[in-house]
N, C-alpha and C positions, 0 to 999 in steps of 0.2 A: 313677431305676431303683430297685427296694426294694433292702434290702440282702441279699445271699444271702452265705452263709459256707460254704465246700466243704472237708469233712475225711476225711481219708484216712489211712491208717499206711503204704501204701504209697506211696511219691515219683512212681513211674513212672504209677501210674492216678492217682493227686493229679492229675499233671501231665496225664494225656489227658483227664478231665472241666474241668480247668478251659479248657483249650486249642479246648476245644468250646464254653463258656457264649464264650470270648472274640469267637472265630470269627462267635457267633450275635449278636454288638454287645451282648452283655449282661455288665457287670461283675461280677465277684465275689472277695470274698478266701478265695485258698485256705490251709489250714492244716493242716500235718502233724503226725497223730497221734504224742506219743511213748511209746512202750512203753517197761516195766520199769524207770522212773525213779521212785524212792522220795520225789522229792521235786518231781514232777509228776504231783499224783495224779489230777488232771482229766485228764492227757493233752495236754491244749492251756494250762495253767498260764505257756507261757512266751511266749503271746502276750497282749495283752493290748488287750481291746477292748471292753471294757463302757462304756466315758463318748464312743465317736467312731462306734461302730456299733449298731443294732438290728435284728438280723436278724429278715426278713421270710418267708426261703428258707432252710431250713438242706437242707443232700446232704451224710451222710454214709455212712460204709461201715457195714454189722452187723456184722461182728465187727472191733474196733476192735483186739483183742488176740491177734489170731492162734489163737486156743485150735481146737482141732482137738476135732473130733466136739460140740463147745459146746452147752449146753441152753440154752432159750432165756435161763432166767434169769443165765446167765455173761454172755450176750449184755447183757442191759437195765442191768444193773449200769453196766459203763462209758458207757454212754450216759446212763447217769440222771446221773454226774458229769459230764459232759462239758456236759448241757444245761443245770446247775446253777452251771457255771462262765459260758457263756456270758449267763447272766439274762433271759432274753428277757422281752422282756414285749411281750402284744399276741398278737394270730394271727398263726403262722406258719405255712407249706406245710415237713412233713417230707420227704423225698424218701432213700428208701433207695435207694444205689448200693452194689449188692451180689449176688456167687454164691447168695447163701443163699435166693435170695426166697419161700420155701418155709415157711421160719421166721418172716417177719416179723410174721405175726399174730399169732403166740404170741409174740414180743418185746412186742412192743405192747400186748398184754393184761396181760403182768407190770408194763410202765410205768403203765398205767391201776387195776391192784390194788393196787398196792405202792409205787407212786412219784407219788399222784394230787396230793400235798401238798406234795411238795418241788418239785416243776420245773413249769412253765406247758404244759401237751400242749397238740399243735397241735390245728390245726381240721381239716386233711386231712393222709392221709399215702399218697405216691406212692410206685410202686418203678420202678426204671430197674435191668435185670438188667444185670449187666458181661458176663455170658457171651453176649448178645445184642448188643448197642450198643459192647463195649470196640472193637470191630473195626473198626466203621463208622464213619466221623467224621460223617458226614453225616444218616444217620439218629439220632443224639447229638442233633447240633444243631437240625433237629425238634423231637424228644421235649421238647430243654429249652425252645423257642420256647411250647410247646402246655403247658408247666407249670399257669401261673397260671391260663390259661382253664378247666382242668380242674374245676375249682370256680365255682361264677358266684357265691358269699358272698367267699366269698377275693380274688374277680378284684372283685367290685364294691367291696369297703372295702377294698382296695387302690389302687382308682381315686378313691375318695374322699379317701383319705390324698396320693396325687399331686395332685388337682386343689387341695385348698387350699396346698400347697404351690408349687403354678402360682400361685394366688389372690395368694399373699403377694410372690412375685416380680413379677407385673403389679401389685401394686399400688405396690410399692418403684419400680418402674420408672417407672407415671405421674406420681408424685411428682419423681422427678428429669429427667422432661420438663419437669414447670413450672419448676423450677429453671433447665432449660437454656436454654427459650425466652424468659426474660427477656433482651433483647434488649442491655440494660446490663451481664447476666454476661460480660465478657470473658473472663478467665485462669481458670483449675482455678480457684485456691482464689476468686473472684471468684463462681465457680458454686457450690463446696462452701458458702462462708458463705451463700447464697443457699436452699440445700436444709435448713444448719441453721435459718436463721428461718422457713421456711416449719414445719418439724418443732415447732418451737420453740412459735409460733402455734396450730397443733392442738393441741400436749398443755396449752397456756395455755386454749386456750377448751373441753376437756374437761372441768379439773374445778377452772380456775378461779386467777387466778395465785399466789398465796399456797399453795395445796394444790400446785401444779405444782412449785414450788420447793422446796417439803416431799417430793413423793414424786414425783422426774421419772417414773420408770418406770413407776408408775400410769399417771401423764396420759398417755404415749408409747401405752399397750395401751387407756386409755378412748376416748383420741381412734382410735387405726390401726384398732380391729378393726370398726366400726362398714364401714370400706373395706375391711378383707379379706372381709364376708361380703357385701359387694355383689356383689363379685368372685366368690364362690362360685357365687354365685345366678345370676350372670350364665349361666356355664355350663352351665346345667341345660337339659335340653331331653327331646326325644321320645325320644330315643334310650336316655337316662338313665333315663327311666320305667320302657322296660321291660326295663332291667340289673337295677333294684334288684325288680323285680317276679319277675323271673326270680331271683334270689336271695335274695328272703324273700316267697314268697308268701301269708304273712301279712300283708302289708301290705294294710292296709280292713277286715280282720276282728276282732274284739273279743277280748282275749288274758288268757287267765288266768295271775296271775302270782304266784309265792311268796312272802308277804309281807316275808322277809328281804328280799328283790330289788329290792321296790316302797321299803325303807327305803333300801337303797342308793342307788337313782335319784335319791329324793328330796332324800338327801342330795348328789348329784353335782349336780343343777339348784341347788337352792334354796340350799344353803350352803355356807360354804369353812371348815375348821378353820383357826384360825390361832394362832400359839405365847397365853402367857399375856400375854408381854409385848408384843402389838398395840398398836397406838396406841388408846387407850379413848374419844377424840372422832372417828373415824374413823365416816362415814354407815354406818349398817347392823349394828355391831360387839356383839356381846352380854356382856357383863360379868355375871360372877356377883356375890353376894352375897358378902365379906368377911369368911370365919368364924372366922377367928382375931378381927377385930374383935366380934365376937357371943354371941365366949368368954363376958365377964364380964357380970353380971347389970345393970351398969352401964349397958353399954354396950345391949345388947337393951332396956332400957328408954327408952332417949334416941330409938332406933331407932323402936319401937312408937309410943312419943309425938308423933313426929313423923309418922308411919304412916297413925296412927289406927286402927290396930288389933293384936290381939298377929299374931305371927307364924304361929300355929294358926290363928285367926281366919281371918287373911288368906288363906291356901292354902285353907281349908275352903271361904270366900263367894265364892271366885274359879277356884280351878284340881281341888281336890279334891272328891268327896262323902263324907260320912260312913256309917260302915254299925256297924249295930247289935252290939246281941247280942254275946260276950266273944270268938270267934273273929275276929266284924268287924269291932270294935273293936282287933283287935291287928294287925289287917291295915291298916289305918285308920293305926295308928302308925306300922308300918313304912313306909307311901308315902307318911306324910307326913316323915318321917328321911331319905328319899332322895330326896326330890325337891329339884332344884336351883333355887333362886331366884337372878334378876337381873334385869338393864336391857337392854333395848333402846334402842341410839341411832337416833331416825327425823326426824333436820333435813332441812326441805327440800334436792331435789337442788339447786338455783338458791341459795338460804344456804347451803349447803353450799360450793361451788364460789368465792363470792364474799367466802367468811368472814364473813358477816354475822351468825351467829349466836354472843354473847357466851357465852352459855350454850347449849350442847346439849341439846336434847329428848329423854330417857329414858320408857318405860314399864316398867312392871313384868311379868318372864316368868318362866316356870318350865318348867323340864325335868324331863317325870314317867317312870320307869323303863316302857317298855310294858307288863311283866309286872302291871300296876296299871290295868289299860285299862278294867274292870270299875267302877274308882271316879274315872271321867273322866267320864260321863255323867249327867246331872240330869231328875231327871220337874217336868215342867211343872205346872201349877196344872191345868190340862185334864187330866193324865194320862199325857201323851205323854214321850217322851225325847230328849231333846238334848244334844249332845255337846259344850257348854258350860254353864256357869250363870246367863248374861245375855247379849245383845245386846249386851255392850261387850269379851265376848271374842272374841280371835281365833286360832283352829287352826290351824297349821301342818299338813303331813302328816308321817307317822314320818319323823325322818330319824335319823343315826346319828350319836354323838362320841363319840369315843376310842371307839369299839369296841363301844359299848353304844347300845339301841335305843330312842330319846325320844320321849313327845308332846309339843310343846311350844307352850304357849300363853301370850297377851299378855293383857293387861287394860289397857283406854282409861282405865279410870278414875282408877289411879292411874299419874300423870304426874308428871316432876321436870325442873327446868332444874340441870344442876352445871357446875362445872369435875372433871373427875374425875380429874384428875392429884393435886387438894386433898381429895378424896370420902375419908372412912375408909370409909363402906359399901362402894368399889367394889374387888372382889379381880379376877381374872387374866380376861382374855377368853378367850371358849371358841370362838368362828365368827364370819362375819360371814356376815350374809342378803345374799343376793345380790340385784342392784336390781330384777327383776321382780317378786318375791316380795312385796320391801320398799315397791314402790312401792303394792301391793294391801292391805298393811298401815297404811300411811297416808293411801292413799284411804278403807279401813274405821273408823279412828281419827278422822280430819274428817267424816263421815259421823256418827258417834256424837256427838262434840262438837258438833256442829251441829244434831241432830235437834231441831225444833222441840215446843213443849210450850203444849196452846192450853187454855184454862180454859175448861169450857163447865158446862151445868146441864140436868138432864135431866130 
């Protein structure tokens, strides 16, 4: 069942709705709101639930502080502080349990106008009238049972969340059955040992023995996720198709999405932000150039001699178009100075898993702030516009890194093998490119490297 929190300052009324939930077979966490305590600012500071429950339904009294003839703004303040304490993440249904049903719309409007940036706003607001339901237990129980189904979008998302949880339980049960079915495993300890062997084999096969020894958590996640995905898909069917169609009728039609939301979606699907000390030899990691190393003229000359181009020339040949005239030159210089150069690790998956790569392979990349979009397109000899300088450049969809939107490009012309821990060019890790798009980058890189050259006389 979803996490349900019930809040009221009146203990008797809290008990009434708690009892109705329990009689309906729905578990909930009842919390008495504490009034007039300066050390209990949110009213629920005495209960620490942030680490072990993620509410999907919040049932609360509207007038938590028992103010007489209270206006909407007076009612909204305590609610906002309470929601901040609950620290809700994700969609939730807010159910107002009150005798002041007529004031609910005004209170919600205040929350939307004044606190939209302080709290997670609910996906839907429902009202249960204390006047109507407090004395009728059966009627209240029926109302609570129907709460979730009142909003098809909330119902379907919650259903998906519970199915993924069920898929995880099913996958674990299947693995345990494999261990139990081994006839040689007689005792409890033997069967536990057999389960450990099965799990170890899955992790080892997923990313290779040596990598699994170094990062066992990653090994197990990579090994178990395909099983989880298969379990989720096996639960699909016509009934679920109908639920999703009712909840999201826009499915199947093209949607116009704001650019900022697109960047967040691309980030969600294609990259994972990592800490600076994330392993620089991890497959798909993007490592920035060490700015401190390039602070001295001597080191800059070394870098440019090895790479075969000055940094300025490199950036403009591969990633940024120059713009003429005084204003254009200033924009070009600003874009160049704010562009982050770095290297993307592109070792083959099998080589990475078996640690066959002595020197991890990297290609040159650049993060260009999205505000310089106009400088990222190039004009071909035929006069047409392209979003890259040549066919050896790969462009990611816009992504967000550390809260800023970037255009990310990689050049297949500049590749190197390096031991990253000993390479002074390498700075901190910024993000890891996820497997799906990394495979596309590596495929395009191999195609570019193996393109045929034909001698002909015309």
